[in-house]
C-alpha positions in Angstrom: -104.7 15.4 172.4 -107.3 14.1 174.8 -109.9 16.6 176.0 -109.2 15.5 179.5 -105.7 16.9 179.3 -106.7 20.4 178.0 -105.9 23.0 180.6 -107.7 26.1 181.7 -105.7 29.0 180.3 -105.6 30.9 183.5 -105.0 28.3 186.2 -103.3 25.6 184.1 -105.6 22.9 185.7 -106.8 20.4 183.1 -110.6 20.6 182.8 -110.8 16.8 183.0 -109.1 16.9 186.4 -111.3 19.8 187.5 -114.4 17.6 186.7 -112.8 14.8 188.8 -112.2 17.2 191.7 -115.9 18.2 191.6 -117.1 14.6 191.5 -115.0 13.8 194.5 -116.3 16.9 196.2 -120.0 16.0 195.6 -119.4 12.5 197.0 -117.5 13.8 200.0 -120.2 16.4 200.8 -122.7 13.6 200.8 -121.0 12.0 203.8 -121.3 15.1 205.9 -125.0 14.6 206.7 -124.5 11.1 208.0 -121.5 12.3 210.1 -123.5 15.2 211.4 -126.3 12.8 212.5 -123.8 10.8 214.4 -122.4 14.0 216.0 -126.0 14.9 217.2 -126.5 11.4 218.6 -123.2 11.6 220.5 -123.5 15.1 221.9 -125.7 18.2 222.4 -123.8 20.2 219.7 -126.2 22.4 217.7 -126.2 23.2 213.9 -124.4 26.5 214.2 -121.7 25.2 216.6 -121.2 22.2 214.3 -120.8 24.5 211.3 -118.3 26.6 213.2 -116.2 23.7 214.3 -116.4 22.3 210.8 -115.0 25.5 209.3 -112.6 26.4 212.1 -111.0 22.9 212.2 -111.0 22.8 208.4 -109.2 26.1 208.3 -106.5 24.7 210.6 -106.1 21.6 208.3 -106.0 23.8 205.2 -103.4 26.1 206.7 -101.2 23.2 207.8 -101.4 21.6 204.4 -100.2 24.8 202.7 -97.4 25.2 205.2 -96.2 21.6 204.6 -96.1 22.0 200.9 -92.6 22.4 199.4 -91.5 26.0 199.5 -90.9 26.2 195.8 -94.5 25.2 195.1 -95.9 27.6 197.6 -94.0 30.6 196.4 -94.7 29.7 192.8 -98.4 30.4 193.3 -97.8 34.0 194.3 -97.2 36.4 191.4 -93.9 38.3 191.6 -95.7 41.5 190.6 -98.1 41.4 193.6 -99.1 44.9 194.6 -101.2 46.5 197.3 -104.0 46.5 194.7 -103.8 42.8 194.2 -103.7 42.3 198.0 -106.9 44.4 198.3 -108.5 42.2 195.6 -107.6 39.0 197.5 -109.1 40.4 200.7 -112.3 41.4 198.8 -112.6 38.0 197.2 -112.2 36.3 200.6 -114.8 38.5 202.3 -117.4 38.0 199.5 -116.9 34.3 199.1 -116.7 33.7 202.8 -120.0 35.5 203.4 -121.5 33.5 200.5 -120.3 30.3 202.2 -121.6 31.4 205.6 -125.1 32.2 204.1 -125.1 29.0 202.1 -124.5 26.8 205.2 -126.4 28.8 207.9 -129.5 29.4 205.8 -129.6 25.8 204.8 -129.5 24.6 208.4 -132.2 27.1 209.4 -134.3 25.9 206.5 -134.0 22.3 207.7 -135.2 23.4 211.2 -138.1 25.4 209.7 -139.5 23.2 207.0 -137.7 19.8 207.3 -134.8 18.1 205.5 -136.7 17.1 202.3 -138.2 20.5 201.5 -135.0 22.4 202.5 -132.9 20.1 200.3 -135.1 20.3 197.2 -135.4 24.1 197.5 -131.7 24.8 198.1 -130.2 22.3 195.7 -133.0 22.7 193.2 -132.9 26.5 193.0 -129.1 26.5 193.0 -128.6 25.2 189.5 -131.3 27.5 188.1 -129.8 30.6 189.7 -126.3 29.6 188.7 -127.3 28.9 185.1 -129.0 32.3 184.8 -126.1 34.1 186.5 -123.6 32.4 184.3 -125.5 33.3 181.1 -126.0 37.0 182.2 -122.7 37.7 183.9 -120.2 35.2 182.3 -121.6 34.7 178.9 -121.7 30.9 179.4 -124.3 29.1 177.2 -125.9 25.9 178.3 -127.3 24.9 175.0 -130.2 22.5 174.4 -128.3 19.5 175.9 -127.2 21.4 178.9 -130.7 22.7 179.5 -132.1 19.2 179.3 -129.5 17.9 181.7 -130.3 20.7 184.3 -134.1 19.9 183.9 -133.3 16.2 184.4 -131.2 16.9 187.5 -134.0 19.0 189.1 -136.5 16.3 188.3 -134.3 13.6 189.8 -133.7 15.7 192.9 -137.4 16.3 193.4 -138.1 12.6 193.1 -135.3 11.6 195.4 -136.1 14.0 198.2 -139.9 14.4 198.0 -141.1 11.1 196.5 -143.3 9.2 198.9 -142.7 11.7 201.8 -145.2 13.6 203.8 -143.2 16.8 203.8 -144.8 20.0 205.0 -143.9 23.1 203.1 -143.6 26.2 205.2 -143.0 29.6 203.5 -140.3 30.7 205.9 -138.4 27.6 205.3 -138.7 28.0 201.5 -137.4 31.6 201.8 -134.4 30.4 203.9 -133.8 27.6 201.3 -133.8 30.2 198.5 -131.4 32.4 200.6 -129.1 29.4 200.9 -129.2 28.7 197.2 -128.4 32.4 196.5 -125.3 32.2 198.7 -124.2 29.0 196.9 -124.8 30.7 193.5 -122.8 33.8 194.5 -119.9 31.6 195.7 -119.9 29.5 192.6 -120.2 32.3 190.1 -117.5 34.4 191.7 -115.2 31.4 191.9 -115.7 30.9 188.2 -115.2 34.6 187.4 -112.0 34.9 189.4 -110.8 31.6 188.1 -110.2 33.4 184.8 -107.6 35.6 186.4 -104.1 34.0 185.9 -103.0 35.5 189.2 -105.6 33.6 191.3 -104.2 31.3 194.0 -107.1 28.9 194.7 -105.3 27.4 197.7 -104.7 30.7 199.4 -108.2 31.9 198.4 -109.7 28.8 200.1 -107.9 29.5 203.4 -108.9 33.1 203.4 -112.5 32.2 202.6 -112.7 29.7 205.6 -111.2 32.3 207.9 -114.0 34.7 207.0 -116.7 32.0 207.3 -115.4 30.9 210.7 -115.6 34.5 212.0 -119.1 34.9 210.6 -120.3 31.7 212.3 -118.5 32.3 215.7 -121.1 34.6 217.3 -124.0 32.2 216.4 -122.0 29.3 217.7 -121.2 31.1 221.0 -124.9 32.0 221.4 -126.0 28.4 220.8 -123.3 26.8 222.9 -119.8 26.5 221.6 -118.5 23.6 223.7 -120.5 20.3 223.6 -121.5 18.0 226.4 -120.9 14.3 225.6 -120.5 11.0 227.3 -118.4 9.8 224.3 -115.6 12.4 223.9 -113.3 10.2 221.8 -116.1 9.3 219.4 -117.2 12.9 219.1 -113.6 14.1 218.5 -113.1 11.6 215.7 -116.4 12.5 214.1 -115.5 16.3 214.2 -112.1 15.6 212.8 -113.7 13.6 209.9 -116.2 16.3 209.2 -113.4 18.9 209.2 -111.0 16.8 207.1 -113.0 15.1 204.4 -116.2 16.9 203.5 -114.6 20.3 204.5 -110.9 20.8 204.1 -110.4 18.3 201.3 -113.8 18.8 199.6 -113.7 22.6 199.5 -110.1 22.7 198.4 -111.1 20.5 195.4 -114.3 22.4 194.9 -112.7 25.9 194.6 -110.0 24.5 192.3 -112.5 22.7 190.1 -115.1 25.4 190.1 -112.5 27.9 188.7 -112.1 25.9 185.5 -115.5 24.2 184.9 -118.6 26.0 183.6 -120.8 27.2 186.5 -124.0 25.3 185.5 -122.0 22.1 185.2 -120.5 22.6 188.7 -124.0 23.1 190.2 -125.3 19.9 188.7 -122.3 17.8 189.6 -122.7 18.9 193.2 -126.1 17.1 193.2 -124.0 14.0 193.7 -124.3 15.0 197.4 -127.9 13.8 197.9 -127.1 10.7 195.9 -124.2 9.8 198.2 -126.3 10.6 201.2 -129.0 8.3 199.9 -126.6 5.4 199.3 -125.1 5.8 202.8 -128.6 5.8 204.3 -129.4 2.5 202.6 -126.1 0.8 203.2 -125.1 2.1 206.7 -128.4 3.2 208.3 -130.6 0.4 207.1 -133.1 2.6 205.2 -135.3 0.8 202.6 -134.3 1.0 198.9 -137.4 2.0 197.0 -138.3 2.4 193.4 -138.5 6.2 194.0 -135.0 6.2 195.4 -133.6 4.3 192.4 -135.5 6.5 189.9 -134.3 9.8 191.4 -130.7 8.5 191.8 -130.6 7.4 188.1 -132.0 10.7 186.9 -129.4 12.6 188.9 -126.5 10.4 187.8 -127.5 10.6 184.2 -127.7 14.4 184.3 -124.2 14.6 186.0 -122.7 12.2 183.5 -124.2 14.0 180.5 -123.0 17.4 181.6 -119.5 16.0 182.5 -119.1 14.5 179.0 -120.4 17.8 177.4 -117.9 19.8 179.5 -115.0 17.6 178.6 -115.8 17.7 174.8 -116.1 21.5 174.9 -113.0 22.1 177.0 -110.9 23.2 174.1 -113.4 25.7 172.7 -112.8 29.3 173.5 -115.0 30.7 176.2 -116.7 34.1 175.8 -115.2 36.8 177.9 -117.7 39.0 179.8 -117.6 42.7 179.0 
């Protein structure tokens, strides 16, 4: 049997498909930055308001998608033995994951405003894999091994080269702390998704909807304070951009992310998500006319090599029993 067809024992999702979901997620997330830049050019929408509309519209699309699914499939995902206790667990999971997602997004945008895009990116996406690898080892009993450790180190080196190489970035302590807070929110979200993915009663689709509902409520007061409704001379363009941000790098990407992160080792998830800056770099060169430099190529190749190495390692080890935390 091919390793790509081996299924996670709890969710039934093949690990190979989970890897594909995560690769698509990383690429989709990489388009969000370019779309956000176009939103800023077309309107006076701020970062908090954009994040709110991203999550709120994404929630609408995710809910509509679940309602449009065949009834047999939707009811099959809910255990027949559901109790008040399981309902309480689902609410708790949504609250914790939703708060993690809100911290991840909000602290990152604040870090960008404080210390710039390059430093915020390298701190957030660089600290994320380290925190997740440590948490997965201590809490989930997941071992990286020598090959996994090398891949994580290569990914961090590639990210540093890609984002800081040749730049005149200014490092500000407050921005670094915000970036670390963002990485911590991302780590909590990823680790808990992996932990709860071991539960055969977990409905990842329903969990994603509940998580987005919590995140939208968390971001609403910040968006209202900043200015919820945008002013624009190009309403049709702005609407299409917001719909794209809500549909592709949000509703689609996060649905795939939560499904894939439930069956793939946490450290592998964090490194695959580094496809986001690779995609953003490619779009900057192809669509925005930025110059392709040796630094860009080197950083991109290091990141892609690390992602490919961990993906192959994950697929080969998909059939091995995973340690259960005690």
